[in-house]
Every structure is written in C-alpha cells, then in structure tokens.
Wavefront OBJ file of the C-alpha trace (Angstrom):
o trace
v 233.758 105.975 76.213
v 230.533 107.836 77.013
v 232.478 110.995 77.943
v 234.404 110.793 74.670
v 231.127 110.661 72.735
v 229.784 113.622 74.685
v 232.990 115.515 74.019
v 232.624 114.844 70.300
v 228.934 115.748 70.286
v 229.420 119.060 72.127
v 230.978 120.899 69.147
v 228.340 119.462 66.817
v 225.555 120.625 69.156
v 227.147 124.079 69.479
v 227.465 124.379 65.704
v 223.843 123.292 65.282
v 222.628 125.890 67.759
v 224.796 128.578 66.173
v 223.369 127.640 62.795
v 219.832 128.054 64.126
v 220.107 131.770 64.735
v 220.928 131.602 68.415
v 223.438 134.432 68.034
v 222.630 135.902 64.638
v 218.989 136.759 65.325
v 219.646 138.982 68.380
v 222.637 140.506 66.590
v 220.439 141.408 63.619
v 217.728 142.763 65.927
v 220.241 144.928 67.773
v 221.396 146.287 64.403
v 217.777 147.240 63.588
v 217.459 148.937 66.999
v 220.730 150.831 66.485
v 219.641 152.058 63.062
v 216.300 153.082 64.579
v 218.170 155.051 67.255
v 220.145 156.873 64.568
v 216.940 157.740 62.711
v 215.296 158.999 65.913
v 218.329 161.204 66.509
v 217.944 162.809 63.086
v 214.232 163.420 63.626
v 215.014 164.993 67.003
v 217.655 167.240 65.437
v 215.102 168.468 62.905
v 212.541 169.046 65.636
v 215.065 171.083 67.627
v 216.001 173.262 64.628
v 212.480 174.129 63.500
v 211.593 176.592 66.311
v 214.746 178.605 65.548
v 213.919 178.714 61.852
v 210.343 179.759 62.583
v 211.477 182.560 64.916
v 213.974 183.842 62.352
v 211.358 183.916 59.612
v 208.747 185.588 61.845
v 210.628 188.861 61.763
v 210.455 189.022 57.968
v 207.251 187.286 57.041
v 204.598 188.540 59.400
v 201.778 188.086 56.870
v 202.790 184.458 56.333
v 201.659 183.515 59.817
v 199.532 180.658 58.500
v 202.674 178.922 57.185
v 204.402 179.414 60.513
v 201.369 178.120 62.408
v 201.211 175.025 60.191
v 204.889 174.246 60.769
v 204.587 174.768 64.504
v 201.467 172.585 64.666
v 203.026 169.846 62.516
v 206.092 169.827 64.764
v 203.903 169.562 67.877
v 201.840 166.765 66.315
v 204.958 164.862 65.244
v 206.306 165.123 68.778
v 203.162 163.491 70.170
v 203.595 160.322 68.110
v 206.350 158.218 69.630
v 207.708 154.929 68.403
v 209.896 152.756 70.608
v 212.181 149.980 69.399
v 209.733 147.440 70.890
v 207.034 148.792 68.542
v 208.976 148.293 65.317
v 207.040 145.107 64.565
v 203.647 146.880 64.765
v 202.673 148.193 61.297
v 199.990 150.569 62.650
v 202.388 152.282 65.067
v 205.145 152.568 62.450
v 202.637 153.999 59.938
v 201.310 156.557 62.461
v 204.851 157.722 63.257
v 205.781 157.863 59.588
v 202.647 159.841 58.709
v 203.290 162.402 61.466
v 206.892 162.891 60.328
v 205.776 163.171 56.689
v 203.277 165.900 57.577
v 206.101 167.800 59.261
v 208.306 167.377 56.192
v 205.543 168.759 53.976
v 204.986 171.704 56.344
v 208.683 172.655 56.246
v 208.788 173.043 52.447
v 206.744 176.286 52.271
v 208.732 177.660 55.202
v 211.974 177.095 53.331
v 210.552 178.666 50.176
v 209.615 181.886 51.954
v 212.952 183.321 50.899
v 211.615 183.571 47.355
v 208.847 185.883 48.538
v 211.128 187.890 50.830
v 214.424 188.781 49.131
v 215.789 190.341 52.337
v 215.423 186.948 53.991
v 217.967 185.546 51.539
v 220.631 187.784 52.999
v 219.833 186.967 56.633
v 222.689 184.772 57.851
v 220.611 183.163 60.609
v 217.979 182.088 58.104
v 220.549 180.755 55.656
v 222.348 178.801 58.370
v 219.167 177.307 59.751
v 217.833 176.496 56.302
v 221.098 174.760 55.447
v 220.946 172.770 58.671
v 217.337 171.731 58.029
v 218.206 170.653 54.478
v 221.218 168.723 55.769
v 219.045 167.080 58.398
v 216.431 166.123 55.808
v 219.190 164.450 53.779
v 220.470 162.705 56.910
v 216.941 161.488 57.626
v 216.752 159.988 54.136
v 220.052 158.174 54.671
v 219.062 156.999 58.165
v 215.719 155.721 56.877
v 217.480 153.823 54.101
v 219.950 152.326 56.599
v 217.077 151.356 58.912
v 215.128 149.736 56.060
v 218.217 147.769 54.994
v 218.700 146.530 58.572
v 214.999 145.568 58.730
v 215.281 143.692 55.435
v 218.327 141.790 56.689
v 216.635 140.945 60.003
v 213.360 139.902 58.381
v 215.207 137.704 55.888
v 217.224 136.124 58.682
v 214.212 135.202 60.825
v 212.363 133.744 57.845
v 215.088 131.620 56.262
v 216.530 128.275 57.282
v 218.313 127.565 59.571
v 217.994 130.857 61.515
v 214.192 130.683 61.320
v 214.297 127.756 63.769
v 216.088 129.700 66.495
v 214.138 132.867 65.746
v 210.842 131.048 66.320
v 211.817 128.638 69.119
v 214.105 130.819 71.240
v 212.987 134.371 70.517
v 209.462 134.311 69.116
v 210.807 136.829 66.611
v 208.357 138.888 64.577
v 209.204 140.776 61.382
v 210.105 144.442 61.830
v 208.211 147.048 59.818
v 210.148 149.095 57.250
v 209.319 152.716 56.549
v 207.390 153.349 53.371
v 206.495 156.544 51.599
v 203.528 158.241 53.240
v 200.292 158.631 51.327
v 200.618 161.451 48.820
v 204.410 161.578 49.098
v 204.700 161.218 45.323
v 202.762 164.472 44.817
v 204.818 167.635 44.571
v 203.945 170.068 47.349
v 202.030 173.152 46.313
v 203.614 176.388 47.451
v 201.760 179.638 46.911
v 202.844 182.851 48.559
v 200.437 185.590 47.746
v 202.411 188.629 48.884
v 199.825 191.098 47.621
v 197.459 191.576 50.543
l 1 2 3 4 5 6 7 8 9 10 11 12 13 14 15 16 17 18 19 20 21 22 23 24 25 26 27 28 29 30 31 32 33 34 35 36 37 38 39 40 41 42 43 44 45 46 47 48 49 50 51 52 53 54 55 56 57 58 59 60 61 62 63 64 65 66 67 68 69 70 71 72 73 74 75 76 77 78 79 80 81 82 83 84 85 86 87 88 89 90 91 92 93 94 95 96 97 98 99 100 101 102 103 104 105 106 107 108 109 110 111 112 113 114 115 116 117 118 119 120 121 122 123 124 125 126 127 128 129 130 131 132 133 134 135 136 137 138 139 140 141 142 143 144 145 146 147 148 149 150 151 152 153 154 155 156 157 158 159 160 161 162 163 164 165 166 167 168 169 170 171 172 173 174 175 176 177 178 179 180 181 182 183 184 185 186 187 188 189 190 191 192 193 194 195 196 197 198
C-alpha cells in the first residue's frame, strides 16, 4: 500500500517541481545567453569591418585624419570593454559595454558621411561595399539587441512570477538579467561637419 501511494505521489511531485521553474528557468537563461552570443557576433563583425573601411577612406580623405583617428580610437576602446554571459546581471558592466559600443556607433557616422565631401569616394567600389556591410551590420545589431532584450524580459518575468520564482530562488539563486538601454545622448542627432576648405 505504501509503494502504491509513493507511485501516485511521484507524478504529483514531478509536476510540482516542473511547475516551480526547475526546467524553465535554465531554459530561459540559456535563451538569454544564446541571444547575447548572437549580439556579440554582430559587434565583432562590425569591429572586423571598420579597419578595412578606414583604410579605404584614408586614400581619399587625407585631411580628415581626425575622423579616422576617432573611429580607430573608438574601436580600440570598445574592444577593451568585454561583457561575458555571467556578467549580464550586473548593470554597471552592461552599461559600460553599451556605452563603449555607442561611442563606436557615433564615431562611424562621420566616417560614412565622408562620401558627401569626397565625390570620388562614392564611385569607389571598395568603399561602397564596406559601407553597405557596416550599415547592414548596424541593422543586424539593432535586431540582435531587440532579440536579446526580449529574451531578458522573458527570463526576468519567469524568475519573478509564481510558480517559477520558487525554483529560480531555491534551486538557482537566479538574478534578473540587464537589458540594453539607449546610451546617454543617443536621442541627439550626431553633428557632422566636414570643412573641406583648408
């Protein structure tokens, strides 16, 4: 009789544990980590393309060296700030990474607009190809950031709502992940001024 009761209680216990986030919390966290990996890949692609774009522009825009130096420096600075999946619950680390990437984004804009000051640059196929790839990568970064933020929202909701909150706290000590937000000044349009008369 005791074994029959245990046999009947086993499915109830399993269902209770499953309902407490035992499986859903790590699944949601792995989804956040996967989305973070995709976003990192897009940032790396941009970082790899920038030196080629800078070198292509150098041949045409020698007097715009300050723009090229700013882009190169922003890329180097962005590369110094790393963010691992284990750090996604630390707001300060996420903010530092986001700020470094935002500074690089802002530095790229004048570089891309150089073609307005140098008409011959418009016809350079290398420049056009690289510019197109950078623009495509920027769009991919936007999509990857949105996907990451959606995964973070789903994970954070899961670990804070009943019944998954029980398993998240008891079994995993889960902490909320930090979504990406717009960097300070992101709402301001960048100022681009190429003074070609020197």
